[in-house]
N, C-alpha and C positions, 0 to 999 in steps of 0.2 A: 239449442233453439234460439230463434230470433224474436224478441218481443217487438210489438209495433207492427206497422204495415197496413193499417186499415181494417175495416170490418168486412165480413163476407156473409153471404146468404146462409141462413140456417139450414143445415142438412140433417135429415133424419137418418143418420148412419145405421142405427141398429134395430133389429127386429127381434130382440132377445126375449120377447115374451113367449117365444116358442121354446126357449131353453128348457123350461120345466115339463113341457108336455111332448116334445118332438121325439123323445127317446132316441133310437139309433136308426130310424127310417131314413132311407136315402130319398133323393128327389124322385118324384113320380111314383112313390110307393115301391121302389125297387128292392126293398128288403134291408136287412141289417147291414150297416157299414162294418167291414172287417178292421181289426186292429184299432179300435177306438180306445182312447184314454190312456191311462198310465201303466197298464198291466203289460205292455209289450213295446218293443222298439222296432218299428217297421216290420212287424210280424214275428220278430224274435223275442224270446223271454227276456226279462230284465235280470241280468246276471251280476254276481259280485265275486271276483277273484282277482288275484294279482296278474296283470297283463304283462306280456313280454315273451322272451324266448322260452320255449317249452324245455323242461328238464332234460328230455331225451332227444332234443333237437340235433340233427346230424351236423357235421362240419362241412360247410360248402367247399366245393372243389374249384371255385372260380379263380382265375388269375387276375389279381388286382395290382396294377403297377404302383409302386412306391408305398404299399401298405406296411403298416408297423405292427399289426396284430393286436392292438389294444381293444378295449371294450367297444368303442364306437366303430372301429373297422369291422369287428365281428357282427355288430348289429347291422351295419350297412350292407355287408357282403351277404349275410343271410337274407336281408330284405330284397336285394337284387335277385338272388337265386329263387326266392319264394315268389316274387312278382312275375318272374319269367315263367315259372310253373304255371301260375294263374293264367297268364296270356297264352301260354302254350295250349291250354284247354279252351280259353274263351275265344280266341280269334277264329279258330275253325268253326266252333259251334255257333257263334253269334254273327260272324261276318264271312265265313266260307273261305278264309285265308289261313295258310300255314304261318306259324310264327318263326321268326328268326332272332336268336339272341343278339344283344348289341355286341359290337366288335371289340370294344375295350373299356376297361374300368380304371379310374384313377382315384387314389386316396392322396390327399395332401394336407399340409399344415399351412394355413393362410399367414401364420406369423413368420415363417422361415423359408418355405418352399417356393421354388420358381419353375416348377414343372409346367409343361405346355400340352394343350389339346389342340385340335384343329381350329378351336375358337380363341386361341391365344394363351398368354401366361396366366397362371393362378396366383401370381404374387399379390399378397394383401386381399385376395378375393374371398371374403367370408360368405360363402355360398355353397349350394349344391346345384348342379346343372346338367342338362343333356346338350350335347354338341352335335348337330346334325352333319357337320362337315366330315367328321371321322366316325360318326355313329358311336359316341362314347357317352358314358355317365361318370361324373366326378363329384367328389364331396370333400368338404373341409372338415378334417378330423380334429383340427387343432383348436377351433373356436366355435363354429356353428354347432356341430353335432354334440359336443360336450355340454354346451349351454342349454340346448333343447332337452337333452337326456336328464340333466340335473334338475331342471325346472318342471318338466312335464312327464318324465318317465321314458322308458325305452321306445314306446309306440310312436312318440313324436318323431324320432329318428326314422322310423319305418314309413310314416306318412309323407315325410319329405322326399324320401327315395321313390316312394310309389308315385308321388306327383311327377318327379322328374322323368321317371319311366313312362308316364303317360304321354310325354312329348315324343318319346321314341315310338310309342304306339301310333301317334298321329301320323308319323312319317310312313309307318308300315301299312296303315289303312289307306293312305292317299286319298283318292276321291271319296271313299266311303266315310271319311271324317270331314269332308268339305273344306279342308284347310288349303288355302292358296297363299301366295307370297304377299298379297294385299290384305289377308285376314288380320283384323286388329289383334294386338298382342293379348288383350283382355279376354278375347274369345278363345284363343289357344289355351290360356291359363284356366278358364273356366272348364274346358274339356279335361285338362290334366287333373284338376281337382276332382272332377266328377269320375274320371277313371280310377283315381286313388280311392274314392268311395266305394265303387264296385269291387275293387280288391279287398277292402276292409270288410265288406259284407261276406266274402268268401272266407276270410279269417274268422269272422264272428260265427260262421256256420261250421267252424272247427274242420275246415278242409286243408289248412296249412299244416305242413310238417314241421315248420319252424316256430310259428307264433300262435299266441292265443290272446284274445282281447275280450274283455267284459263289456257288456252293453251298458254299464253304468259308469263306474270309475274309469275303465279303460278308454271308452269313447269320450268321456269327459275331458281326459287328458289330450286326446287327439284334437277335440274342438278348441281347447284352450291354446294349443300350439298353433293352430291355424288362425286364431284371433291375433296372436302375437305378430305373425308375419303378414298382417294386413297392410294395405297401402296407407299412407299418412292421409288423415282427413283433409279434404280440400283437393285431393288429386282428381284430375279429370279422367274418365274412362277412355277418352281419345288420346291420352298420353302414350307415347311410344312404349314405355315400359310398364304400363298399368297392369296390375295383377288382380285388382278388386279389393273392395272393402271386406271386412270380416263377414258382413251380412252376405255379400255376393259369394264369397268363397265357401262359407259353410252351406249355403244354398246348393252350390254345385256338388259339393261333397255328399250332401244328403240325397241329392237326386241320384247319384251313382249307387249310393248304398241302398236306396229304396227301389229303384227301377232298373239298375244294370247298365252295362256299357253301351247299349244301343241308344239309350237316352242321352248318353254323353256325346256320341258321335253325331246325334241329331241337333246338337247345339250349334247355331249359326249366328252370324253377325246380327241378323234380323231379330231372331227370337231372344238373343241374349241382351241386346240393346233395349228391348222392350221392358225388361225387368231389373236392369242394373240400377243400383243406388248410388254408384260412384259418381260424384259431380264436384265441380269447384264450389267454393263458398260464394254466396250471393254477393253482388256489388253492395258496398255499404255496410257489410257485416263486419262491424269494428271488432267484435268479440270472437271472430272466427268460430262461430257456432256455439259458443258457451255464454249463456246469460247468467248473471248472478241470482242465486236462489235467495229471494227476499220475500217479504210480505206482499210486495207489489206483483212480483212474478207469480206467487201463489194465487193471487186474485185472478191473474190472466189465465192460469192453469185451470182454476175452478170454472171460469167462464167457457173455456174451450171444452172441458169435460161435459158441462151441462149442455152445450150445443150439440156435442157429438152423440151423447146418450139419450137426448130427449125423446127419441123415437120409441124408447122403451115404455113411456107412459107411466113412470113410477117416480116417487119423490126422490129428488137428487140428494145424495149425502152432502152434509156440510163439512167444511175443512176448517179446523181450528188448531190453535196451539194448546188447547186444554183437552177436552173430551173426557168421557166417562171411563175410558180404558186406555191403557198403554201396554197391550199384550205382545205386540210385535214391533218394538221401536227400531228405527226412528219414525215409522208410520204404522198406525193400527186402525183397523175398522172396528167400530163399536156398534154392534147390532142393536143394542138396547135403545140408543137414540139416534141411530143412523147418521153417525158422524165419523169423520176421519181425523184422528188425533195425530198431530205431527210434532217432531222435535226440529224446530227450524234451524237451530245451530248445527245439529248433526247432519241434517240434510244438506245444509250449505257446505259443509265440509266434504260430503260425498259429491257434491256438484262441482268441485274444483276440477279444472282441466287436468287430463292425464299428462303426466311428465313422461314424454316418449323416450327421452334419453334414459331416464332412470328405469323405465319399464324394460328397455332393451338390455340393460345391464343387470337385470334381476333385482333391482332395488325397488323400494316402495315408490310407486308412481304417484303417490298422493291421492287425489280424488279419481272419480271415474267419469266425470263430465256432467253437465247439467241435465242431460236427458236420462241418466241413470237415476238421479233424484226425482225428476218429474215422473218417470215411469213407476217408481216405487209408490208414489202417492196415487197415480192413476190406477195401479193395481188395487189399492185399498178401496179406492172410489168404486171400481168395477164390482167389487164384492157386494157393495150396497146395492147396486143396480140388480145384480143377480139375486140377492135376497129379495128385493122388491118384486121380482117376477116369479118367486117361489122355487128358485133353483138352489141346489145344495151349495154351501160355502165352506164345508169342513171335510173335504177329501182330496185325494190327489187329482181327480178329474177337475175339481173346482179350481185347483192351482193351474192346471194347463189351460182351462177355459179363460181364466183370468189373463194369463200371458197372451193368449190369442186375442182377447178384447183389447188389451194394451196395444197390440200390433195394429188392430183395426182402428184404434183411436190415432196411432201414429200416422197412419195413412190419411186419416181426416185432417191432420195438421199440415199435411205436405202440399200446402197451397197458401197463397197470401192471406193473412189474417192477423189477429192480435198476438198469437203465439204460433210460430211457424217452424216446421221441421227443417233442420239444417244439415249440411254435409257432415257426416260422422256421427250423427245422433243415434242412428240404429246400431252402430257399433258399440256405443255406450250402453245401450240396453243389453246387448249380448254379453258385454264385459260383466255386467251386474248379474245376469242369468246364470253365468258360469260360476258365480261365487256361491260357497256353501251356505251363506246366510242371506241370499237374495230374497227379496219379497215379491219380485215381478211375477214369479210363478208359484207363489205360496198361497195356501188356503188361509182361512180367517185366523188359524192358530199358528200360522208361520211355517207350517209343514209343506215341504216341496217335493215333487217327484224325484227320485234318485238319478234318473237319466237326464244329463245335460243336453243330450241329443234331442230328447222329447221337448225339453223346455225351450230350446232354440227354434225347434220346428214349430211349436205352437205360436210363438211370436211371429214367425215368418209367415205362416199361413194366414194369420189374422190380417197382417199387412198386405199380402199379395191377393188374397181371396175375399176379404171382407168378413164382417161379423157373422153371416149365416153359418160359415164353416165351424165357427166356435161352438155353436149349439149342437150341430150335427155331429162333429168329430168327438167332442168332449162332453156328451150328454151325461 
């Protein structure tokens, strides 16, 4: 976040007084909203089991050039065979087109191999990619896939290959995907992430003969791996190689998972640009988006929260280093005296910038960025607002509603003011949300929903749709 920048007009952001009484009624009295709250993931039950290859999965019969038969080659080959089965069903049923498999597959080791595709040599190329020149998919079994598998589990390998195959689908759809030579890269990447989400929905519905994925831990691993391969904060969406922030990429994946491949093919430069969060750092942003977490910035945070939530018409919680309770350190909401108790030193440590090099190496990245710390405090503050209007604050729906309200507050700060949203801030909130101890989507007791998919979606909906959806969706 960026401190300073002048005052802005006060905005009555929230109408959360409806939280306690609105129930699940949709706009215009249209009846119950389906799939509300923490009991389901996009209409599917919350499940817990080990995700990966099924014990009885067959051996793929695909021809893979240069394959060595190791674990990552097995995962990648099964993923390609599986995703081709998915598109073999989906292209005819959704787009009226027959599916054709890709023409060639290549496995290589970026450390040693010099194999070529129609797009050039793979020497030192730590990547997985689709090459339209020769209609091929290739993957680095030496560095990239082992790193992903070891850190996030086998389904991280699958999502990378499903994404790359999404590009092959774009070429097969042609005009039906709206992709042309001048289409921005980030739009192509959004579609591919979305197509991967559609495939994962099919897997989650147990239609795959190779894989199974739980909607809790399994999808959490997928979301975490997508976070890792985000663009560097400060990248412009107009850059030739832009793939999107973690916020943008998870949005697209979730859109495919929730709404299917037609939603993905409908992504255009116009509608994608309207919601992308990827942007360069503001001029004069000396800290590259990271402010120090001090008593002074906490005062700015309190002022921002007070302005954003004043529309609720209830007493604003105080934020202090003491407080009557410390139940969810480093930030706790104390209902007895309507205060948020914070541990300034621990939050300052959390607010340290992410060490991107360490993160990519699988080492401790240090902090998670200033917005992770600000969001944890904002979440505890939002509990006080919810309590003030009579809403529950001690269940899973309260946790999701809280994450949603943090997202709505983030949108409020996305304008000039004393504390302003910066490039990369939303990714820092997602990094926190995907941690097992995160407070951004936790209830007053620190308990959070099992599904990282739901936690990220709640923040995203609040940011993009505003506070009313928080009370309607998570009543």
